[in-house]
N, C-alpha and C positions, 0 to 999 in steps of 0.2 A: 624508435618510433618518432614520427613527426609530431610537431606541436599541434594540439587539437584546439580549435577556436572555442571560445565561450559563446554559445549561440542559443542557449535556452532562454525562456522568457525572463526569469529572474537571474540575469547574468552575474550580478554581484554576489549572490548567494552561491552560485555554481563555482565562481572563482574562489571565494572564501573556503568552501568545502574542499575544493581541489588542493588549495594551499595547505590546509590543516589536516586533511585525512589522506593525503597522498604525498605531496612533495616534502612536507615538514614532519610527517608522522614517523616515529622512530622504528616502527615495525612494518616491513614491507612484505607482501606476498612474494614467493619465489616466481621467477619469470614463467616457469612451466605451469604453475597454478593460474597465473594471470591469463596465459594463452588458453588454457583449458576452459576457464570460466568464460572468456570472450567467445571462444568457438562454440561452446555449448549453451550460451545464454538464451539462444532462440528457443530451444525446446524446453528449457526451464521456464521461460516466460509463457510459452504455450500451455504447459501443465499448470502453471500458476494462474493463468487466465481462466482455464476450464474449472479448476478447483474453486477459484473465486466466484465464478458464476454459480456453481453448485452450492457454495456457501451462502451466497445471496438468496438463492431459491430456498434453501433450508431455513435461513433466517426469516424469510417472508412467511413460510409455512408455519414455523414455530411461533412466531408472533401472533398470527391469526388464530392458531389452535389454542394457544394459551389464553388469548383474549376471550374466545368463545367459551372455553372451560370455566374461566373465572366469572364470566357473566352468567353462565348456567348455574354455577355453584351459588352465586349471590341470589339468584331467583329461588333456588331450592330452599334457602334459609330465610327467604322473605325480606331480603335486604335490597336496597336499590342496586341496580346493576353496577358492576365494578367499573366498567369503562365502555364507552361506545367506539372509541378509536384508540390507536396505539400511541398517539402523541407525536409532536413535531420532531423531537429528537430521534425517535425510532425511525421515522422516514428519512431524516438526514443521514443517519448511519447506513440505512439500506441503500440510499442513493450513492453514498461514498463507496460502498462495496461494489455496486454496479460500475461506477466510474473506474475504480481500480481494475476490475476484470476487463473492461473494454480497453483501457490503456495497455494492459499486458497483452491482450489479443492483437491489438494494433501494432505492438512493438515486435512481435515475433518474426515477421517476414523481413523487417528492416534489420533486425539483429542477425539474421542468418547471413546477410551480406555485409555485416559490420558497418552499418550506417549510423552516424552520430544521431540522427533523428530517432532511431530506435532506442538508443541509449537515453536520449532526452525523455522519451515516454516512460522509461523505468524510473527516471528521476522524478518526473511528475507524479507517478504512482506513489512514490515514497512521500512526497509532499501531502498527497491526499490522506495517507496513513497518519501523518502527524496531525492534520486537521481533525481527523476522526478521533484521535486520542484526546484532543481538546474538547470535542463534543462529549466524549465519555464523562468528562467532569460534571456535566449537567444531568447525567442519568443516575438513578439510584443503584446502589450496589456496585458501581464501577469506581468512580472517583479518582483520587490521586494515584493509587496503585496502578490503575490501568494507564494513566498518563505516563508514569515512570516506565512501565513495560513497553509502551509505544515508543517513548524516547530512546530506550535502549535498543529496541529493534530498528529504529530509524538510523541510529549511529552505526550499528553493525552493517545495515544495508548500504549506507552511504560510504562506509569504509570499503566495502567490496566493490561498489559501483565506481568509485574514484580510483581504485587500484587498477581496474581494467579499462578505464576511460581512454587511454592512449591507443587502444586497439580499435576504436570506433572513430576513425578520422574521415571516412568517406562522406 
């Protein structure tokens, strides 16, 4: 494969991840697996985008239903209403879910023809995931465990992304 240029917005991070999760990493995916992942990334991104949109819609519905239920329950017991809104972090997480879904849906056509710009969109989606993990630190019942899970998921996704990076040179 030809050398792929570093052309994402945070180029230094892309270069560092490529060096550490691809070129210097002791475990490499077999060439057949890399080719299969690169050739099929477009429909995986499409499915991921649709599922992410569905997840965002479900998150929206669940948040509002839970808020209404808790407000109704508070009124039944004569207590001040629980909450009038869901809070700023809830909306930040919802927006991040939408951004990830849109990035995946924008990427699938470009991935189908092995464009580097499609690969970049997958990388940006993973960055949004990391930011969301940091936001989870601010939410009750999530905290540090969610951040660790997000970090592990990000490292795995970056490993796979950078293993197939050379297939997206166009």
